N, C-alpha and C positions, 0 to 999 in steps of 0.2 A: 182459469185453469197453471200451472204452474208449466212452465215449460220448458223443460229435462237442458240441461244447462253445455251439451252435445249440439244439438237447436242453437241455441242461442251464439256459441259458437261458429258454423252454419254460416247463421242472419250477417256476420258481422263478414264474410266475406260476399255474400249475394244477395244481400238485402232484400227487395221482398220476390227474386225469384220464386219462381214453384218451385219444392221441394219434393217428392219423391219422399214418401217416411209409410211404416213398418208399422200396423197398429195394433191389434188386440177386442175387444168382447169377449165377456165375461158371462155368460150365463150361467146363473149359480140357484140350485134347483135341493131344497127339502126335503124328507122325506112327501111327505102330506101335498107334493106338486110345486109350493108353491116358490115363487120368482123373486130374486132379489132384485130392486131399483136402489139407482140411486138417483135423486132431484140436483141434476147440476148449478155451481150455482154462480155459472158465466151467462146464461143463458133461462133455466127453470125447469131446463126441459126432463122426464123423464124418462133413462137411460139403465141398460143393464152398463156394469163397469166396464170402463172404457178404457186404452190408453195406450202410451206407444212404446214400443219394443227399444228398450236399452244398445246400443253395438255393441255386438256379441252375444248377448240374451237370444236363449232359446224363450221360443216363442209363450208355450205354457207358463210357464218358469215366470213368463215376462203378468200372466196372465193373472198366474195366484200371487203374486207381486202387488201388484193396483187391487187384486179381493184384499188385501187384508191392509193396504194402506188406507185405501180409499171406503174401506169399509168397518176394518178391525173385524173383519172375517177368515176362517183358516177353512176354506176348499181345496180341492183334487180334482184337476180334470177326469172330463170321462172320456171325453172321446174331441177330435178336430171334425164339426161339424158345415162349417162355409169358410171358401177362402171367394173377396171379390173385392172390388177399387172403389172408392164412392168419389164420386165428381171433386171436381173442386174447390176450395173451402178457399174466401178470400178472407178473411181476419180483420177487424175494425182499422187494425196496424196499415194494410194494403198487405202483411203475407200474404202467401198464396202457397198451399200445400195440396197433396195428393194423396191417401194414402190406401193401401192394397187392408183390407180387415181384413184379420185371421176371428173364424169363429170357433169358442169354446165352448163345449156343456162341459160345469162344474160340479159337483158334489157337497155339497154342503158338508165341514164336517165338526166344526166349534166357536163360538163367537156369539158376541151379540152387538148387532152389526147401531153401528152409528156415522156420523162424516167426522172422519179419524183425522183428515188429514185438509182442512178447512175448500176442496177442492169441489165438496157437494152442500147443498142447505139437507138434505133430509136423505136417512138411509131406513129404506123398508123391505116388510116381506108383500106380495101382492100373489092372493087368488087365478091364475091363468085365465079367470072370469070375471074378475075386478081390476085391471089390469089401464092402471091411470091413462089418460089421452096420450098417446105418444106415436112418433113418425114411422111413416112407413118403412122407412129404411131397417129402426129398432123393432117393431115390431117383425120385419126378417130376418131379423136376426135370431130372437124369441123364436120363432116358429121353426127356425133351421136345427133349431139345439133340438127343440124340442118335441119335433113329431117322429124320433123313432125312427130315423136312417141312422146307421153308424156308420154308412160311411160319405166318407167328407165330397162335396159340391163345390163343382169349378162351375163361374161362370162363366158362358159363348156365347 
């Protein structure tokens, strides 16, 4: 995955120390209920579109940007679905990061999905009853975005 320049700059100063980052997840759906998923090039996992919020960027804007950059899809946010933290990740190079994830439900507007930026090897629409194998974490993000509850959830 491409590491944003601001993180590379921080890493020059803090080395491998744990870095607290803000991330987004965009659960994009079409009218027929299909959900957009990407297959990550770094680990082969199927996930909704995810990404890191740039400094000063609004979270929903970051999510829309990531959907366009990663999948060549234009989509608009419908609602904030879930805000939670994920456990610390230790990357192969020793960098450590922990994320607050802000999950949104998005509505498809236009575009034909394809892996647009090299961060993914595949992009496809899936029916909810035919999702590929995914982590419980990613399934929870999809579930929260699509369960019909329009109030945001906050982990306690």
